[in-house]
C-alpha positions in Angstrom: 7.3 -26.2 11.0 10.5 -24.3 11.3 10.8 -20.6 12.0 11.9 -19.9 8.5 8.8 -21.5 7.1 6.6 -19.3 9.3 8.6 -16.3 8.1 8.0 -17.2 4.5 4.2 -17.6 5.2 4.2 -14.2 6.9 6.0 -12.6 3.8 3.4 -14.1 1.5 0.4 -13.0 3.6 1.6 -9.5 4.2 2.8 -9.1 0.6 -0.6 -10.1 -0.6 -2.2 -7.7 1.8 0.1 -4.9 0.5 -1.0 -5.6 -3.1 -4.7 -5.6 -2.2 -4.5 -2.4 -0.2 -2.4 -0.8 -3.0 -5.1 -1.7 -5.5 -7.8 -0.2 -3.2 -5.7 3.0 -2.8 -5.1 3.2 -6.6 -8.9 2.6 -7.3 -9.7 5.4 -4.8 -7.4 7.8 -6.5 -8.5 6.9 -10.0 -12.2 6.4 -9.6 -13.3 8.5 -6.5 -10.8 11.4 -6.3 -12.4 14.8 -6.6 -9.9 17.2 -5.0 -6.8 16.3 -7.0 -6.0 16.9 -10.6 -5.0 14.7 -13.5 -1.2 15.0 -12.6 -1.8 13.5 -9.2 -3.8 10.6 -10.7 -1.0 9.9 -13.1 1.6 10.1 -10.3 -0.4 7.5 -8.4 0.7 4.9 -10.9 4.1 5.1 -9.1 3.7 2.8 -6.1 5.0 5.2 -3.4 3.0 8.1 -4.8 -0.3 6.4 -4.6 -0.9 6.9 -0.9 0.4 10.5 -1.1 -2.2 11.2 -3.8 -4.9 9.5 -1.7 -3.9 11.6 1.3 -4.0 14.8 -0.8 -7.5 13.9 -1.8 -8.6 13.6 1.8 -8.5 9.9 2.3 -6.9 8.9 5.6 -7.4 5.2 6.4 -6.3 3.5 3.3 -3.0 5.5 3.0 -2.1 4.8 6.6 -3.0 1.1 6.2 -0.8 1.0 3.1 2.1 2.5 5.0 1.7 0.2 8.0 1.6 -2.9 5.8 4.6 -1.8 3.8 6.5 -1.1 7.0 5.5 -4.5 8.3 6.6 -6.2 5.1 10.0 -4.4 5.1 10.5 -5.3 8.8 9.8 -9.0 8.0 12.2 -8.9 5.1 14.9 -7.4 7.3 14.2 -10.1 10.0 14.8 -12.8 7.4 
């Protein structure tokens, strides 16, 4: 397989991981959040606001994982 094929596979896998982690962050904010108000929950519908809302609620791992995966995806996109 060529290098471009491996890059495409990496884009797909990391992109899927971003979507899954984003769904987890969004579910954390909408279903488990207790420290934030309704405005933060509504703001979490905006993709880049979801990890901020989760961080404001006291979650630490899922927003950092979200950020790392998005940075990895952007890095892969810039490499291609």
